[in-house]
Backbone as XML, in Angstrom:
<?xml version="1.0"?>
<chain id="A" units="angstrom">
  <residue number="1" name="MET">
    <atom name="N" x="-16.527" y="10.692" z="1.183"/>
    <atom name="CA" x="-16.528" y="9.499" z="0.285"/>
    <atom name="C" x="-17.661" y="8.987" z="1.319"/>
  </residue>
  <residue number="2" name="GLY">
    <atom name="N" x="-18.216" y="9.218" z="2.750"/>
    <atom name="CA" x="-18.875" y="8.172" z="2.932"/>
    <atom name="C" x="-20.595" y="7.615" z="2.693"/>
  </residue>
  <residue number="3" name="SER">
    <atom name="N" x="-20.530" y="6.345" z="2.647"/>
    <atom name="CA" x="-22.241" y="6.044" z="2.116"/>
    <atom name="C" x="-22.572" y="6.205" z="0.907"/>
  </residue>
  <residue number="4" name="ASN">
    <atom name="N" x="-21.653" y="5.903" z="0.070"/>
    <atom name="CA" x="-21.669" y="6.466" z="-1.415"/>
    <atom name="C" x="-21.818" y="4.808" z="-2.511"/>
  </residue>
  <residue number="5" name="LYS">
    <atom name="N" x="-21.412" y="3.876" z="-1.550"/>
    <atom name="CA" x="-22.047" y="2.276" z="-1.981"/>
    <atom name="C" x="-20.357" y="2.029" z="-2.484"/>
  </residue>
  <residue number="6" name="LEU">
    <atom name="N" x="-19.698" y="2.913" z="-2.564"/>
    <atom name="CA" x="-18.081" y="2.358" z="-3.276"/>
    <atom name="C" x="-17.401" y="1.138" z="-2.932"/>
  </residue>
  <residue number="7" name="SER">
    <atom name="N" x="-16.516" y="0.683" z="-3.734"/>
    <atom name="CA" x="-16.487" y="-0.888" z="-2.982"/>
    <atom name="C" x="-14.951" y="-1.225" z="-4.040"/>
  </residue>
  <residue number="8" name="GLY">
    <atom name="N" x="-14.350" y="-2.279" z="-3.550"/>
    <atom name="CA" x="-12.734" y="-2.450" z="-4.178"/>
    <atom name="C" x="-11.749" y="-2.186" z="-3.449"/>
  </residue>
  <residue number="9" name="GLN">
    <atom name="N" x="-10.905" y="-1.695" z="-3.837"/>
    <atom name="CA" x="-9.219" y="-1.444" z="-2.764"/>
    <atom name="C" x="-9.568" y="-0.272" z="-3.220"/>
  </residue>
  <residue number="10" name="ILE">
    <atom name="N" x="-8.875" y="0.938" z="-2.044"/>
    <atom name="CA" x="-8.752" y="1.993" z="-2.137"/>
    <atom name="C" x="-7.351" y="2.226" z="-2.836"/>
  </residue>
  <residue number="11" name="PRO">
    <atom name="N" x="-7.841" y="3.576" z="-3.876"/>
    <atom name="CA" x="-6.464" y="3.080" z="-4.760"/>
    <atom name="C" x="-5.257" y="3.858" z="-4.068"/>
  </residue>
  <residue number="12" name="ALA">
    <atom name="N" x="-4.232" y="3.516" z="-4.198"/>
    <atom name="CA" x="-3.183" y="4.187" z="-3.507"/>
    <atom name="C" x="-2.541" y="5.768" z="-3.854"/>
  </residue>
  <residue number="13" name="SER">
    <atom name="N" x="-2.966" y="5.696" z="-5.250"/>
    <atom name="CA" x="-2.369" y="6.596" z="-6.232"/>
    <atom name="C" x="-3.476" y="7.945" z="-5.963"/>
  </residue>
  <residue number="14" name="THR">
    <atom name="N" x="-4.404" y="7.779" z="-5.201"/>
    <atom name="CA" x="-5.557" y="8.642" z="-5.143"/>
    <atom name="C" x="-4.981" y="9.196" z="-3.649"/>
  </residue>
  <residue number="15" name="LEU">
    <atom name="N" x="-4.575" y="8.496" z="-2.878"/>
    <atom name="CA" x="-4.320" y="8.907" z="-1.615"/>
    <atom name="C" x="-2.858" y="9.787" z="-1.498"/>
  </residue>
  <residue number="16" name="SER">
    <atom name="N" x="-2.182" y="9.181" z="-2.483"/>
    <atom name="CA" x="-0.949" y="10.060" z="-2.930"/>
    <atom name="C" x="-0.934" y="11.430" z="-3.503"/>
  </residue>
  <residue number="17" name="GLN">
    <atom name="N" x="-1.944" y="11.935" z="-3.705"/>
    <atom name="CA" x="-2.083" y="13.097" z="-4.103"/>
    <atom name="C" x="-2.925" y="13.712" z="-2.807"/>
  </residue>
  <residue number="18" name="CYS">
    <atom name="N" x="-3.279" y="13.449" z="-1.919"/>
    <atom name="CA" x="-4.096" y="13.809" z="-0.910"/>
    <atom name="C" x="-3.388" y="14.194" z="0.323"/>
  </residue>
  <residue number="19" name="SER">
    <atom name="N" x="-2.059" y="15.099" z="0.401"/>
    <atom name="CA" x="-1.119" y="15.094" z="1.358"/>
    <atom name="C" x="-1.596" y="15.899" z="2.413"/>
  </residue>
  <residue number="20" name="GLN">
    <atom name="N" x="-2.640" y="16.981" z="2.127"/>
    <atom name="CA" x="-3.423" y="17.811" z="2.804"/>
    <atom name="C" x="-4.474" y="17.620" z="3.078"/>
  </residue>
  <residue number="21" name="LEU">
    <atom name="N" x="-4.992" y="16.715" z="2.933"/>
    <atom name="CA" x="-6.202" y="16.299" z="3.583"/>
    <atom name="C" x="-6.162" y="15.842" z="4.899"/>
  </residue>
  <residue number="22" name="GLN">
    <atom name="N" x="-7.577" y="16.815" z="5.809"/>
    <atom name="CA" x="-7.623" y="17.039" z="7.263"/>
    <atom name="C" x="-8.492" y="16.297" z="8.011"/>
  </residue>
  <residue number="23" name="GLU">
    <atom name="N" x="-9.273" y="15.624" z="7.209"/>
    <atom name="CA" x="-10.685" y="14.475" z="7.227"/>
    <atom name="C" x="-10.619" y="13.556" z="6.096"/>
  </residue>
  <residue number="24" name="LEU">
    <atom name="N" x="-10.730" y="12.416" z="6.285"/>
    <atom name="CA" x="-11.330" y="11.205" z="5.085"/>
    <atom name="C" x="-12.060" y="10.380" z="5.791"/>
  </residue>
  <residue number="25" name="TRP">
    <atom name="N" x="-13.224" y="10.132" z="5.514"/>
    <atom name="CA" x="-14.667" y="9.280" z="5.633"/>
    <atom name="C" x="-14.771" y="8.333" z="4.479"/>
  </residue>
  <residue number="26" name="LEU">
    <atom name="N" x="-14.370" y="7.509" z="5.037"/>
    <atom name="CA" x="-15.027" y="6.032" z="3.771"/>
    <atom name="C" x="-15.857" y="5.330" z="4.368"/>
  </residue>
  <residue number="27" name="SER">
    <atom name="N" x="-16.346" y="5.706" z="5.837"/>
    <atom name="CA" x="-17.316" y="4.591" z="6.283"/>
    <atom name="C" x="-18.350" y="4.517" z="5.645"/>
  </residue>
  <residue number="28" name="ASN">
    <atom name="N" x="-19.566" y="3.058" z="5.747"/>
    <atom name="CA" x="-20.423" y="2.877" z="5.376"/>
    <atom name="C" x="-20.319" y="2.427" z="3.482"/>
  </residue>
  <residue number="29" name="ASN">
    <atom name="N" x="-19.216" y="2.297" z="3.179"/>
    <atom name="CA" x="-19.036" y="1.938" z="1.885"/>
    <atom name="C" x="-18.933" y="-0.273" z="1.983"/>
  </residue>
  <residue number="30" name="SER">
    <atom name="N" x="-18.476" y="-0.292" z="0.789"/>
    <atom name="CA" x="-17.401" y="-1.717" z="0.472"/>
    <atom name="C" x="-16.322" y="-1.836" z="-0.161"/>
  </residue>
  <residue number="31" name="PHE">
    <atom name="N" x="-15.447" y="-0.931" z="0.825"/>
    <atom name="CA" x="-14.387" y="-0.941" z="0.512"/>
    <atom name="C" x="-13.469" y="-2.425" z="1.260"/>
  </residue>
  <residue number="32" name="SER">
    <atom name="N" x="-12.906" y="-3.012" z="0.204"/>
    <atom name="CA" x="-12.267" y="-4.510" z="0.826"/>
    <atom name="C" x="-10.899" y="-4.189" z="0.757"/>
  </residue>
  <residue number="33" name="GLY">
    <atom name="N" x="-10.121" y="-5.336" z="1.453"/>
    <atom name="CA" x="-8.537" y="-5.717" z="1.553"/>
    <atom name="C" x="-7.825" y="-4.424" z="2.301"/>
  </residue>
  <residue number="34" name="THR">
    <atom name="N" x="-6.749" y="-4.616" z="2.322"/>
    <atom name="CA" x="-6.174" y="-3.374" z="2.757"/>
    <atom name="C" x="-5.803" y="-2.238" z="2.793"/>
  </residue>
  <residue number="35" name="LEU">
    <atom name="N" x="-5.701" y="-1.186" z="3.322"/>
    <atom name="CA" x="-5.380" y="0.398" z="3.467"/>
    <atom name="C" x="-4.266" y="0.052" z="2.894"/>
  </residue>
  <residue number="36" name="PRO">
    <atom name="N" x="-3.990" y="1.514" z="1.597"/>
    <atom name="CA" x="-2.569" y="1.560" z="1.091"/>
    <atom name="C" x="-1.885" y="2.186" z="1.860"/>
  </residue>
  <residue number="37" name="LYS">
    <atom name="N" x="-0.180" y="1.812" z="2.442"/>
    <atom name="CA" x="0.459" y="2.624" z="3.104"/>
    <atom name="C" x="0.883" y="3.947" z="2.840"/>
  </residue>
  <residue number="38" name="GLU">
    <atom name="N" x="0.608" y="4.277" z="1.790"/>
    <atom name="CA" x="0.521" y="6.120" z="1.156"/>
    <atom name="C" x="-0.291" y="6.450" z="2.131"/>
  </residue>
  <residue number="39" name="ILE">
    <atom name="N" x="-1.690" y="6.218" z="2.946"/>
    <atom name="CA" x="-1.979" y="7.038" z="3.959"/>
    <atom name="C" x="-1.008" y="7.836" z="5.062"/>
  </residue>
  <residue number="40" name="GLY">
    <atom name="N" x="-0.065" y="6.322" z="5.429"/>
    <atom name="CA" x="0.985" y="7.094" z="6.070"/>
    <atom name="C" x="1.371" y="8.561" z="5.920"/>
  </residue>
  <residue number="41" name="ASN">
    <atom name="N" x="1.131" y="9.034" z="4.420"/>
    <atom name="CA" x="1.842" y="10.505" z="4.100"/>
    <atom name="C" x="0.867" y="11.353" z="4.186"/>
  </residue>
  <residue number="42" name="MET">
    <atom name="N" x="0.201" y="11.209" z="4.703"/>
    <atom name="CA" x="-0.885" y="12.431" z="4.641"/>
    <atom name="C" x="-1.127" y="12.939" z="6.144"/>
  </residue>
  <residue number="43" name="THR">
    <atom name="N" x="0.021" y="13.788" z="6.070"/>
    <atom name="CA" x="0.840" y="14.490" z="7.490"/>
    <atom name="C" x="-0.447" y="15.287" z="7.672"/>
  </residue>
  <residue number="44" name="GLN">
    <atom name="N" x="-1.776" y="15.807" z="7.112"/>
    <atom name="CA" x="-2.145" y="16.662" z="7.998"/>
    <atom name="C" x="-3.628" y="15.897" z="8.439"/>
  </residue>
  <residue number="45" name="LEU">
    <atom name="N" x="-3.784" y="14.404" z="8.291"/>
    <atom name="CA" x="-4.775" y="14.305" z="8.438"/>
    <atom name="C" x="-4.669" y="13.684" z="9.936"/>
  </residue>
  <residue number="46" name="GLN">
    <atom name="N" x="-6.243" y="14.364" z="10.215"/>
    <atom name="CA" x="-6.687" y="14.349" z="11.768"/>
    <atom name="C" x="-7.943" y="13.719" z="12.193"/>
  </residue>
  <residue number="47" name="LYS">
    <atom name="N" x="-8.549" y="13.236" z="11.450"/>
    <atom name="CA" x="-9.776" y="12.368" z="11.294"/>
    <atom name="C" x="-10.000" y="11.231" z="10.421"/>
  </residue>
  <residue number="48" name="PHE">
    <atom name="N" x="-10.131" y="10.125" z="10.726"/>
    <atom name="CA" x="-10.226" y="9.199" z="9.537"/>
    <atom name="C" x="-11.170" y="8.243" z="10.165"/>
  </residue>
  <residue number="49" name="TYR">
    <atom name="N" x="-12.321" y="7.826" z="9.382"/>
    <atom name="CA" x="-13.168" y="6.534" z="9.696"/>
    <atom name="C" x="-13.495" y="6.045" z="8.098"/>
  </residue>
  <residue number="50" name="ALA">
    <atom name="N" x="-13.376" y="4.845" z="8.892"/>
    <atom name="CA" x="-13.471" y="3.816" z="7.797"/>
    <atom name="C" x="-14.349" y="2.380" z="8.225"/>
  </residue>
  <residue number="51" name="TYR">
    <atom name="N" x="-15.415" y="2.761" z="9.473"/>
    <atom name="CA" x="-16.062" y="1.628" z="9.732"/>
    <atom name="C" x="-17.230" y="1.136" z="8.838"/>
  </residue>
  <residue number="52" name="MET">
    <atom name="N" x="-17.470" y="0.074" z="8.804"/>
    <atom name="CA" x="-18.293" y="-0.559" z="7.991"/>
    <atom name="C" x="-17.933" y="-0.800" z="6.528"/>
  </residue>
  <residue number="53" name="ASN">
    <atom name="N" x="-17.026" y="-1.459" z="6.540"/>
    <atom name="CA" x="-16.273" y="-2.069" z="5.441"/>
    <atom name="C" x="-15.529" y="-3.297" z="5.611"/>
  </residue>
  <residue number="54" name="ASN">
    <atom name="N" x="-14.865" y="-3.586" z="4.221"/>
    <atom name="CA" x="-14.021" y="-5.162" z="4.635"/>
    <atom name="C" x="-12.629" y="-5.033" z="4.494"/>
  </residue>
  <residue number="55" name="ILE">
    <atom name="N" x="-11.911" y="-3.773" z="5.728"/>
    <atom name="CA" x="-10.785" y="-3.638" z="5.301"/>
    <atom name="C" x="-10.226" y="-4.581" z="6.359"/>
  </residue>
  <residue number="56" name="THR">
    <atom name="N" x="-9.202" y="-5.170" z="5.819"/>
    <atom name="CA" x="-8.692" y="-6.275" z="6.722"/>
    <atom name="C" x="-7.066" y="-5.310" z="7.295"/>
  </residue>
  <residue number="57" name="GLY">
    <atom name="N" x="-6.421" y="-4.552" z="7.504"/>
    <atom name="CA" x="-5.557" y="-4.169" z="7.870"/>
    <atom name="C" x="-4.855" y="-2.839" z="7.043"/>
  </residue>
  <residue number="58" name="PHE">
    <atom name="N" x="-3.667" y="-2.576" z="7.178"/>
    <atom name="CA" x="-2.682" y="-2.166" z="6.574"/>
    <atom name="C" x="-1.616" y="-2.774" z="5.298"/>
  </residue>
  <residue number="59" name="SER">
    <atom name="N" x="-1.332" y="-2.376" z="4.543"/>
    <atom name="CA" x="-0.705" y="-3.018" z="3.382"/>
    <atom name="C" x="0.880" y="-2.505" z="3.850"/>
  </residue>
  <residue number="60" name="THR">
    <atom name="N" x="1.856" y="-3.365" z="3.562"/>
    <atom name="CA" x="3.554" y="-3.754" z="3.677"/>
    <atom name="C" x="4.017" y="-3.257" z="2.707"/>
  </residue>
</chain>
């Protein structure tokens, strides 16, 4: 999903369906707000890139 001019918040419902995902590239978009806590359920995630966005941290 990197470099696709995506914007807004990252939907928690999308991440909750990706538990087996090993790499997640969100960089170079216009995502804003916080990362959903559901990203913690992605137990197979090995690489996560989210630079060049307006993400302010994790939701609680």
